Structures are given as C-alpha cells and as structure tokens.
C-alpha positions, 0 to 999 in steps of 0.5 A: 462538406467536400468542395466536390459536392455542393448542390441544393438547386436546379438553377444555381450557376453550374460549376461541376458535373459528373458525365459518362463519356459517350466513347465508353458508353457506346463502344462499337457499332456491334455493341450498339446493335446488340443493345439498342432495341432491348434498351428501348432506343428509337433507333441505333445511334451512329457511333461516330456521329454520336461521339461528335455530338457528345464532344461538342455538348462537353465543349459547351459545358466547358466553355460555360465554366463547368468542370467535368468529371467522368464515370469510370468503366464498370461491368454491366454498364449499357448505352443507357449509362450515358444518361448519368442523371438517373443513378444517383441523387446529390445534396449538400451533404453527399450522395444517395445511390438510386435503385433503378426502375429499369432493370437493365441499368442495375449496375449504374449506381455502383459505378456512381459510388466508385466515382463519388468515393474517388471524388471525396463525396460521402455516400449518404445511403442507398435506396434499398429492398424492393423500392425504386428511385431514379434521379430523373424523377427528382427536381429541386424547387428551392433549397429545401424543397424537392419534387419527386415523380411517382411512376414506373421508375420511382415508387412510393417506397423509394420516395419515402426512403429518399425523404429519410436519407435527405432529412437534413437537406430538405424540409418538403418532399412533394410526391408527384403522381405521373401518368401512364402515358406510354407505359412501363417500357417508356423513358418517362421521368418528372424531368420529362415534363419539367425543367426549372430555369430560374428561381421563379420560372420553370419550363413545363409541358402542361398536358402531362402535369398533374393538376394538383402539382401544376396548381402547387407550382403556381401557388409557389409563385412560379411562372410557367413557360409552356412547351408546345405539343409538337416539341414534347417528343423532341425533348423540348421540356428537358433543358439544363440550367447553366445558371438563373435564366441561362440554359442549354437545350437540344437543337430542333425545338424552335418555338420552345426556344422562342418562348424561353427567350421571350421570358428572358431566358438565354438559350444555348443549343447543341445538336443531339439527334444521335445522343439525345433523340434516339435514346430519349435523353436530353441535357439534364439526363446527360449530366449529374450536377455536383456543384452549383453556386459561386465558384 
C-alpha cells in the first residue's frame, strides 16, 4: 500500500488531500458567466473573492498539518471540478473512479485517475456501464463500514459495483435511500445531511435522514448533533473532520457551531460565500482525503 493512500475513516487525523485549485477551476469572469447557470450555481462566483476565500481555506488545511496535492488541468473540466470529493472514492488499497450522476462532470474521474497515477495510488476499478456513483454519497462509519446514499447522483447499480470493488476494504455497505427533496437538478448527497466528527459522534440534519438509517446510527452508538432548520441551506451539516472532535466548517452557521462545541468538538471556520455557498459545496466537497491517521 503506497504511503500516498491510507484511509478508512472520516475522522482520523487528516494528513493528505487532493484539491482542485480554484484559480484553475474558475478561470476568468467570462468563463464563470458562461457556466454558472447551467451548472446550477446559486449565483456567479466573484473570481477574485472566490480565489481569496479558497487560498485562506487551503492555508487553514496546511496550518493543520495537511499536505495538499492538486488535480491537474484536463479538457472538459468545469467550475464543479473544485468540488473534488465527488469523482473518486479512496480506501487503503487504492482509488475507485466514479461515474458522475451530473453529466456535465463526466471528465472529472479521468482527471482524478491522472492525479492518482502521478501520486503512485493504484486504481482499483471504475464504476461502469449505465451505473452512477459520486463520492459525496459515500461515508465511512467505521474502518469496515460505509454508508452510501442512493438518490439522483448515485444509484443501486453504482452502489453494487462499489461494494464489489471495495470487498477487501469493507465488510458492510449500507445503502441509504435519499429523499427527492428539490429534485434531480439539485446538489444533494448523503454528506449534505451527515458529517462524522468523532468515532461515536456525527453531525446530522435529521429532517432529511431516512428513519431506518437514523435508527441504525443510534443503534451503532452514535451521538447525533443536530443541525437547526435555519442552517441546513448554508451547509451547516457539511463539515470536514481534521481529526477526532476537531473540524473545519463554513462560517455563518453559529448555532450549529455552538452545538458542536457543547458536544466537545473544536470548530475552525472559513469564509466561503463565493466558493461554497454559491456552488452548494462545503468543506467535505472541496477535499478528497487521501491519508488519515498517524503521520
């Protein structure tokens, strides 16, 4: 197993991530204007402000001891490529290339494969045929269990293929049916409503959690930290664990932050009006973890 790839957790100390540099993803104001509506952004990111937000976000990761690698440029990449979590899955044995439920993102898995080859990370396989799977729907609950959202971005066939490709890495794959919510054009993944923050603690937005899955979490001994209604749309449920009980969250969700801190979680925040709110992608979306655990 290469040292560049070691992950079977959402909460182990974060050591290495793959990012897509916002300066490359955004390009010029003209490029943003040509893309943002058809990609479903809430508004056109201001390029200068978005880049400043992104560089501050990267600085927070580096200050936390995280090594950063960048996705290479490739034909067909759009603004969405900055949300690098979605195009691949990583486990201790290597990487799986996704097949995107959003057609405009079809070029991203190939770019991820190029990055993995340059980093010496084996490609375990690809989601193939008519199946779809996106990384934002895949959550490690423990080192042998993953939950996978089944919705408009990831389907039953994609989940079955992933289970086969990760058979040596996981024992249990829990399919989690997702609600229609705002329909097939919306950005909605399992990680839109769930973020592990410790071995026995997870941040959730319960109104959109399927009852059987919420019961499963409680049965597994998880403490559920609840996101309030008013902070769901501002990525309140989407936080990136930097380690057990330490996370990076989008600024502007004060009640969620208070609830996490009362539960014993240290919360760092970044400003992301341009880079996260407009594109509906929080800190987990902006990162593809490659290594978690001891240095």
